[in-house]
N, C-alpha and C positions, 0 to 999 in steps of 0.2 A: 322359653323353649316349650313347644306344645306336646312333643312326644309322638306326633303323628308323622307317619312316613308315607312316601309315595306308593308303597306296596299295599294300598287298600286301607290305610288308616290303622295299621297295627301299632300298638304302643311298644316300641323297641327300647327296653332298658339297656344298661351297660352289658359288657361281655359276660357270658356265663349265666345270665338271668333268663327266665322264661318269658316268652312273648305272651301277653295277656289280652283277653277280650275286654275292650272298653265298653262303657254303657252305650255308646253310639253304634257299636258293632252288633249289639244284641237286640233281638226282638223281644219286647217285654210285655206289652199291653195285650190283654185278651182280645180287644177289638182288632188289633193288627193280625193276630193269628187267624181270627175268624175271616177277615178280609182275604187273606192269602188262601185259605181253604175254599172259600166260596167263589172268588173271582180268578184265582190263579190257575196255572197249569200244573200237571203232575208228571213226574218221571219215576217209573217203577224200576227198582233194582232188586237183586236177589235178597238183600238183607235190610232194605229200607224203601220207603216211599218219600220222594222229595217233592214238595210243593213250592212253587215260586211265582212271584208276581212283580212286574216292574212297577216302581213308584214314579209318580210324576215329579216329585221334588225330593230334595235331600241329596246326600252324597253316599256313594258306595254301597256295599253289600251289608245287609243286616240279616242275622241268622238266629233261628230259634229251634228248640227241640221239644217234642212232645212225646211222652212215654206214658201210655195209659195203664191203669191198674190191672188190666187183663194180662199184661205181660209179666207180672210177678209182684213180689213184695217190694218194699221201699229200698232194700239193699240192692236187689237186682236192677230196679229202675234207675237208681242213682249210678250204679256201675255202667249201665248202658249209656247214660248221658255223659259220664266222664270219658268213656271210650270214644263216643262221637265227637265231643268237644275237642279232645286231643287230636283226633284224626283231622278234623276241620282246621284246627290251628296249624298242623303240619302241612296241610295242602291248601292253604288259603289262596284263592285265586286273585284277589285284589281287583275285582271287577270295577271299572270306573263308573259303570251305569248303576243308577240307584235301583236296587232290586231287593225284595224281601224273600227269604228262603226259610221254610220250615221242614225239618227232617223228622220223620216219623219212623222209628226203627221197628224191626221184627224181633222176635225173641232170639233168633239166631245170632244177633249182634253180640250176645254174651260169650258165645263160644267160637266165633269165627276168628281166624288169624288176623292180627292187627294189620298186616300188609294188605290182605284182601279188603279189609274195611277201608283202608286208605285209597286203594285203587277204585273202589266204588264211589267214594266221595269225590275223587278227582274226575271220574267219568261223569258224575252228576253235574259238577261245575262246568265241564266241557259242553254237556248238553244244554245247560242254561245259557252259556255264552253263545253257542250257535243259534239257539232260539231267539235270543235278544238281538243278535246280529241280523237275523232275517227280518225282524220287526222294524229295525231302524233304517233298513235300505229299501 
């Protein structure tokens, strides 16, 4: 049993347990982040900037988060990443197209209502899906 589901590769444990990001769902290498920044497209939202780049190979969506030191101390930066990860986890689009996404938050992510953050994440994924749909047709 692989634990991969048709909903974009989420590892779905038994009932009552949290859905977790697996290693294949995360953008980890510095070179991958740089490639998305340099060659990808951008979507600007009120509380974040989302960079995305279709991959030629692989499967599904990979996502990464970058929070620079200018946004605050380690506690604030880690809190921003936790809020973003949870929001992405709850609004995971399960795109079948291989695409890399990097989310770069603004300082306001710390104080914005979680529902607003979720709506922005969903909106960003819709924009990415529409953009990728235009490229494939």
